[in-house]
TORTORKOL-857447 format. One record per residue (C-alpha): residue number from 1; residue in one letter; x, y, z. Coordinates in pm, 1 decimal. Example, Ala and Ser with C-alpha at 12.3 -4.5 7.8 and 13.67 -1.06 7.14 Angstrom:
BEGIN
{1,"A",{1230.0,-450.0,780.0}}
{2,"S",{1367.0,-106.0,714.0}}
//
This chain:
BEGIN
{1,"L",{20.0,2.3,27.1}}
{2,"S",{280.3,243.9,100.2}}
{3,"T",{430.8,204.3,-263.9}}
{4,"H",{109.8,271.0,-470.6}}
{5,"A",{53.7,549.8,-181.7}}
{6,"S",{427.0,710.5,-230.2}}
{7,"A",{353.2,704.0,-644.8}}
{8,"A",{68.3,860.1,-593.8}}
{9,"A",{209.6,1158.5,-318.6}}
{10,"E",{465.3,1228.1,-582.6}}
{11,"R",{193.0,1278.4,-811.1}}
{12,"A",{28.8,1493.5,-684.2}}
{13,"L",{361.2,1694.0,-588.8}}
{14,"D",{433.5,1728.6,-908.9}}
{15,"Q",{149.9,1887.5,-1048.3}}
{16,"A",{122.9,2110.5,-791.9}}
{17,"G",{464.1,2230.5,-832.8}}
{18,"L",{622.4,2155.1,-495.3}}
{19,"R",{947.9,1951.5,-364.7}}
{20,"A",{896.3,1682.6,-113.3}}
{21,"E",{1109.9,1907.7,129.7}}
{22,"D",{816.8,2118.0,89.2}}
{23,"V",{593.6,1968.7,277.9}}
{24,"D",{450.5,2030.1,663.0}}
{25,"L",{213.1,1750.5,666.6}}
{26,"I",{135.7,1400.0,581.8}}
{27,"L",{-195.2,1253.1,572.6}}
{28,"L",{-273.4,949.9,520.5}}
{29,"A",{-604.5,785.4,501.6}}
{30,"T",{-624.0,433.5,497.5}}
{31,"S",{-786.5,114.2,664.1}}
{32,"T",{-527.1,-90.0,510.9}}
{33,"A",{-242.2,-15.2,626.3}}
{34,"D",{81.0,-191.9,570.9}}
{35,"D",{160.4,-191.9,962.0}}
{36,"I",{-87.7,-173.6,1212.3}}
{37,"F",{98.5,155.5,1397.5}}
{38,"G",{48.2,340.1,1002.9}}
{39,"S",{169.3,386.7,682.1}}
{40,"A",{247.4,759.2,693.9}}
{41,"C",{588.6,746.2,790.2}}
{42,"Q",{678.3,527.6,488.2}}
{43,"V",{549.0,702.7,319.1}}
{44,"Q",{703.4,962.3,455.0}}
{45,"A",{1065.7,808.8,325.9}}
{46,"N",{951.9,671.9,-3.3}}
{47,"I",{905.3,1018.4,-126.0}}
{48,"G",{1200.5,1221.1,65.0}}
{49,"A",{969.7,1432.1,255.1}}
{50,"S",{1238.6,1419.7,572.3}}
{51,"R",{1003.1,1786.9,698.1}}
{52,"A",{706.4,1675.5,773.7}}
{53,"A",{513.3,1543.8,1023.9}}
{54,"C",{300.0,1230.6,978.4}}
{55,"F",{39.5,1067.9,1096.1}}
{56,"D",{-305.7,854.1,940.2}}
{57,"I",{-628.0,882.4,994.3}}
{58,"T",{-895.3,574.1,956.3}}
{59,"S",{-1212.3,621.8,854.4}}
{60,"A",{-1290.2,391.8,585.9}}
{61,"C",{-1429.9,537.2,242.2}}
{62,"S",{-1508.0,919.5,471.5}}
{63,"G",{-1158.6,908.1,482.5}}
{64,"F",{-1006.9,1149.0,207.1}}
{65,"V",{-1280.9,1398.7,311.7}}
{66,"V",{-1192.6,1321.6,652.1}}
{67,"A",{-807.3,1428.5,599.7}}
{68,"L",{-876.9,1695.1,361.2}}
{69,"I",{-1093.4,1854.0,624.1}}
{70,"T",{-809.7,1785.7,919.6}}
{71,"G",{-517.9,1884.6,666.0}}
{72,"S",{-765.8,2219.2,595.8}}
{73,"Q",{-766.6,2316.1,941.3}}
{74,"Y",{-398.7,2340.3,1027.1}}
{75,"V",{-360.7,2573.0,714.3}}
{76,"R",{-607.5,2805.3,841.8}}
{77,"C",{-442.8,2825.6,1180.6}}
{78,"G",{-111.4,2861.1,1078.8}}
{79,"T",{12.1,2580.0,1156.4}}
{80,"Y",{162.5,2427.4,799.6}}
{81,"K",{130.7,2617.8,471.9}}
{82,"N",{160.4,2276.4,250.0}}
{83,"V",{-17.2,1984.4,311.3}}
{84,"L",{7.3,1600.1,138.5}}
{85,"V",{-353.8,1453.9,122.0}}
{86,"I",{-328.9,1035.3,82.9}}
{87,"G",{-650.8,844.3,13.3}}
{88,"A",{-512.4,460.9,-10.2}}
{89,"D",{-648.9,134.4,49.2}}
{90,"A",{-589.3,-191.4,-51.9}}
{91,"L",{-904.2,-373.1,31.0}}
{92,"S",{-865.7,-694.9,-219.5}}
{93,"R",{-617.9,-840.2,157.2}}
{94,"F",{-949.5,-829.3,323.3}}
{95,"V",{-1212.0,-964.5,68.8}}
{96,"D",{-1354.0,-1399.8,87.3}}
{97,"W",{-1293.5,-1443.9,-248.2}}
{98,"S",{-1596.1,-1713.1,-221.8}}
{99,"D",{-1832.9,-1417.5,-111.5}}
{100,"R",{-2022.7,-1232.6,-396.1}}
{101,"N",{-2155.7,-1047.5,-158.9}}
{102,"T",{-1806.2,-791.6,-142.9}}
{103,"C",{-1573.9,-993.4,-364.9}}
{104,"V",{-1754.4,-827.0,-666.3}}
{105,"L",{-1736.8,-466.3,-528.2}}
{106,"F",{-1422.1,-403.7,-372.2}}
{107,"G",{-1126.7,-259.0,-553.4}}
{108,"D",{-693.2,-155.6,-465.4}}
{109,"G",{-621.9,218.2,-542.5}}
{110,"C",{-466.0,547.4,-411.0}}
{111,"G",{-547.8,895.5,-472.9}}
{112,"A",{-312.3,1249.7,-363.2}}
{113,"A",{-395.7,1614.4,-373.4}}
{114,"V",{-207.7,1857.4,-233.2}}
{115,"I",{-368.9,2187.7,15.6}}
{116,"Q",{-171.5,2517.5,13.2}}
{117,"A",{-192.5,2815.8,231.9}}
{118,"Q",{-324.5,3125.6,50.2}}
{119,"D",{-358.1,3442.1,121.8}}
{120,"P",{-693.0,3493.8,321.4}}
{121,"Q",{-681.8,3898.0,220.0}}
{122,"T",{-643.5,3845.7,-92.9}}
{123,"F",{-808.7,3481.5,-245.2}}
{124,"G",{-979.1,3359.9,88.2}}
{125,"C",{-982.8,2999.3,176.9}}
{126,"N",{-1161.5,2785.0,-138.5}}
{127,"L",{-1275.5,2504.8,137.0}}
{128,"L",{-1587.7,2670.8,196.1}}
{129,"S",{-1754.2,2452.4,473.7}}
{130,"F",{-1799.6,2095.4,600.9}}
{131,"A",{-1991.4,1830.7,774.6}}
{132,"I",{-1896.2,1508.2,950.7}}
{133,"D",{-2085.8,1303.6,1056.9}}
{134,"S",{-2127.3,895.1,1224.6}}
{135,"D",{-2376.2,619.3,1357.4}}
{136,"G",{-2184.0,345.3,1517.1}}
{137,"A",{-2515.2,186.6,1608.1}}
{138,"G",{-2507.8,83.1,1274.0}}
{139,"G",{-2173.6,-32.5,1237.0}}
{140,"K",{-2218.4,-413.8,1255.8}}
{141,"C",{-2350.2,-343.2,853.0}}
{142,"L",{-1996.8,-324.0,740.7}}
{143,"R",{-1720.3,-394.5,953.0}}
{144,"A",{-1411.5,-649.3,950.8}}
{145,"G",{-1364.1,-670.4,1273.0}}
{146,"F",{-1038.1,-845.7,1492.3}}
{147,"S",{-1072.6,-1205.1,1472.4}}
{148,"G",{-729.6,-1296.4,1683.8}}
{149,"A",{-771.9,-1435.2,2071.0}}
{150,"S",{-977.3,-1176.3,2286.7}}
{151,"D",{-758.7,-1316.3,2578.8}}
{152,"K",{-407.9,-1394.6,2423.0}}
{153,"A",{-190.8,-1343.5,2735.2}}
{154,"G",{-424.3,-1598.2,2922.9}}
{155,"G",{-448.6,-1822.0,2684.6}}
{156,"P",{-230.4,-2165.7,2606.8}}
{157,"L",{108.0,-2183.3,2488.5}}
{158,"A",{-4.2,-2225.5,2157.0}}
{159,"Q",{-203.0,-1927.1,2167.2}}
{160,"R",{-67.4,-1696.3,2342.0}}
{161,"E",{277.3,-1744.1,2036.6}}
{162,"S",{-40.4,-1648.6,1753.4}}
{163,"E",{-38.3,-1405.9,1511.5}}
{164,"G",{-319.3,-1159.4,1586.5}}
{165,"K",{-531.1,-1119.3,1266.8}}
{166,"Y",{-820.5,-922.1,1175.1}}
{167,"S",{-1148.2,-1092.3,936.2}}
{168,"N",{-1281.3,-1067.9,577.0}}
{169,"I",{-1517.7,-776.8,515.9}}
{170,"S",{-1898.7,-877.0,615.9}}
{171,"M",{-2173.6,-626.3,508.0}}
{172,"S",{-2511.8,-607.3,538.6}}
{173,"G",{-2553.1,-449.1,206.2}}
{174,"Q",{-2951.1,-349.7,193.6}}
{175,"D",{-2907.8,-200.3,541.6}}
{176,"V",{-2556.9,-18.2,419.2}}
{177,"F",{-2782.7,101.6,120.6}}
{178,"K",{-3049.6,260.1,379.3}}
{179,"W",{-2837.1,419.5,539.9}}
{180,"A",{-2606.9,570.0,227.0}}
{181,"V",{-2895.9,733.3,53.2}}
{182,"R",{-3026.7,892.1,330.6}}
{183,"A",{-2702.3,1015.9,495.8}}
{184,"V",{-2511.4,1143.5,238.3}}
{185,"P",{-2742.7,1377.3,67.6}}
{186,"Q",{-2816.7,1516.7,428.2}}
{187,"V",{-2437.8,1548.8,517.0}}
{188,"V",{-2399.1,1736.4,176.1}}
{189,"R",{-2713.1,1955.5,233.7}}
{190,"Q",{-2560.7,2065.4,572.5}}
{191,"S",{-2185.4,2142.4,410.2}}
{192,"L",{-2441.5,2344.6,160.2}}
{193,"D",{-2637.9,2526.6,405.7}}
{194,"Q",{-2318.4,2659.9,600.5}}
{195,"A",{-2142.1,2773.4,289.9}}
{196,"D",{-2510.5,2946.1,183.7}}
{197,"L",{-2538.8,2763.9,-136.5}}
{198,"T",{-2785.3,2550.2,-301.4}}
{199,"V",{-2772.8,2259.3,-533.6}}
{200,"D",{-2831.1,2490.8,-796.9}}
{201,"D",{-2433.5,2642.5,-716.4}}
{202,"V",{-2353.2,2283.8,-733.8}}
{203,"D",{-2074.2,2226.1,-1046.2}}
{204,"W",{-1971.4,1906.7,-982.3}}
{205,"L",{-2123.9,1596.3,-724.3}}
{206,"V",{-1782.1,1386.7,-652.2}}
{207,"L",{-1886.4,1077.4,-412.9}}
{208,"H",{-1729.5,841.3,-262.3}}
{209,"Q",{-1773.2,549.9,-582.9}}
{210,"A",{-1974.2,255.9,-405.6}}
{211,"N",{-2178.5,169.6,-588.3}}
{212,"K",{-2433.6,366.9,-896.5}}
{213,"R",{-2711.6,264.7,-740.3}}
{214,"I",{-2611.5,481.1,-390.0}}
{215,"L",{-2486.9,774.0,-604.8}}
{216,"A",{-2826.2,767.5,-804.9}}
{217,"S",{-3010.6,786.4,-593.1}}
{218,"A",{-2871.3,1058.0,-358.5}}
{219,"A",{-2809.2,1252.1,-639.6}}
{220,"D",{-3208.3,1205.8,-648.2}}
{221,"R",{-3249.9,1303.5,-347.2}}
{222,"L",{-3072.8,1612.4,-341.0}}
{223,"K",{-3140.7,1690.6,-702.3}}
{224,"I",{-2855.4,1739.3,-914.5}}
{225,"P",{-2829.4,1599.0,-1276.6}}
{226,"S",{-2676.8,1269.2,-1372.6}}
{227,"E",{-2423.9,1461.3,-1603.1}}
{228,"K",{-2286.9,1668.8,-1291.1}}
{229,"I",{-2221.7,1390.4,-1161.4}}
{230,"I",{-1827.6,1198.8,-1129.7}}
{231,"T",{-1786.2,894.1,-1156.7}}
{232,"N",{-1557.2,602.1,-1273.3}}
{233,"I",{-1694.2,299.1,-1025.5}}
{234,"S",{-1723.9,58.4,-1331.8}}
{235,"R",{-1346.0,79.7,-1424.2}}
{236,"Y",{-1181.8,112.0,-1004.9}}
{237,"G",{-1505.6,-74.7,-815.4}}
{238,"N",{-1469.2,55.9,-470.8}}
{239,"T",{-1137.0,151.3,-348.5}}
{240,"S",{-1308.3,312.2,-35.9}}
{241,"A",{-1070.1,630.6,27.7}}
{242,"G",{-887.1,585.2,-257.2}}
{243,"S",{-1218.1,673.6,-427.2}}
{244,"I",{-1284.7,1024.7,-427.0}}
{245,"P",{-934.8,1141.5,-510.4}}
{246,"L",{-910.0,860.5,-780.5}}
{247,"A",{-1225.6,1077.0,-944.8}}
{248,"L",{-1108.8,1360.0,-852.1}}
{249,"D",{-815.8,1377.2,-1076.2}}
{250,"E",{-926.5,1170.6,-1372.5}}
{251,"A",{-1267.3,1457.5,-1393.5}}
{252,"V",{-928.9,1730.2,-1354.3}}
{253,"R",{-699.5,1599.5,-1628.6}}
{254,"S",{-987.6,1494.9,-1874.6}}
{255,"G",{-1153.0,1853.1,-1874.6}}
{256,"Q",{-1398.8,1825.4,-1614.6}}
{257,"I",{-1358.9,1992.4,-1359.9}}
{258,"K",{-1164.9,2335.5,-1417.2}}
{259,"S",{-1097.5,2637.0,-1245.4}}
{260,"G",{-1328.1,2778.1,-1075.8}}
{261,"D",{-1571.2,2497.0,-1007.8}}
{262,"I",{-1694.9,2455.4,-709.6}}
{263,"I",{-1758.7,2098.6,-613.9}}
{264,"A",{-1944.7,1939.4,-326.7}}
{265,"T",{-1745.4,1587.8,-251.3}}
{266,"A",{-1905.8,1322.6,20.9}}
{267,"G",{-1730.5,1005.9,210.0}}
{268,"F",{-1905.1,741.1,366.6}}
{269,"G",{-1894.1,367.5,462.5}}
{270,"A",{-1819.2,167.3,762.0}}
{271,"G",{-1798.7,305.1,1100.8}}
{272,"L",{-2053.0,383.3,975.8}}
{273,"T",{-1904.3,734.3,919.7}}
{274,"C",{-2020.8,1023.7,634.6}}
{275,"A",{-1839.3,1326.6,549.0}}
{276,"S",{-1874.2,1616.1,332.8}}
{277,"A",{-1698.9,1890.9,208.8}}
{278,"V",{-1787.4,2179.5,3.9}}
{279,"F",{-1459.2,2363.2,-233.9}}
{280,"Y",{-1337.0,2593.4,-492.4}}
{281,"W",{-1132.1,2399.4,-773.1}}
{282,"D",{-820.0,2607.7,-821.7}}
//
C-alpha cells in the first residue's frame, strides 16, 4: 500500500509544482495500512519528505474527505503551509473471494491532493464548508473485525504465540444502502447550508464510488442532475478512501473539472461514518 500511496503522492506534488522537502504535513487516510501502527511515515520516507510531520487517519470510505478537512484546519490556523492528503486502500487483502456479496465490489486504489496556504485577504479559503456525521450503532452492517484471541496473554502457549489477525469484510448491503441514501444527501445539504449555497450552485458532485445505485439515489434526493455526477466506479470498483481522489484526478485531467468550479463531495462507509466538503477547485 505505501508504495502505491507514495506514487500517488509524488504525482500530486509534481502537479502542484512542489518538492517533497516543501511538505509540512502528510495525512494518509487508510484502513488497510501495511503496518498496524500506520503507513504515513513509510510514505514520508519513500518520497523523501524529511521535514513533514505525518500520521494516518482511519475513517474507512470517508477517510479522504476527513483528511481533507483535517489538513485544511492545520492550514487555516497557520501551523502548516503545504499539506499532502492521501487516500489509499487495499481492500483485496480483506475480501473473501468466495463471497460474491463483497468480492465483486471492492478494489485497490490510491489518490492524493495538495492543500496550500494562500493569502486569506486576497483569495479567501477554497474550502467553503464541511460536515461530518457518525452512526456507531450501524457499525455492525459493514465491518472487518479483529478475529484473533481476545485474551491472548491468559491463554495456553499456542494461543500466546499466535498472530493477531482481522477477519474478511462482512457487509449487510441492504442496510448500508438504506443508510447511505439517507445520510449522504443530509450531510451534503449541511455543507451547502453552511456555505450559503444551494444545489444549483454546485458544478460537480463527487461522491465516494460505492456503487451506482447509491450514487444515483443520493443525487436524485439532492435533485442534482446526472450530468453533474463524476463517476469511475465501472473501472475501479469501490476503492474506499482512494475513490474520491481517483475520481477528482481523472475529472481534472480530462478537463471536466476546471478552475473556479464548485465541488460538493462526500465520503461514506464503515463506522458508520459520513463526511462532506464543499470547495472551489483551483
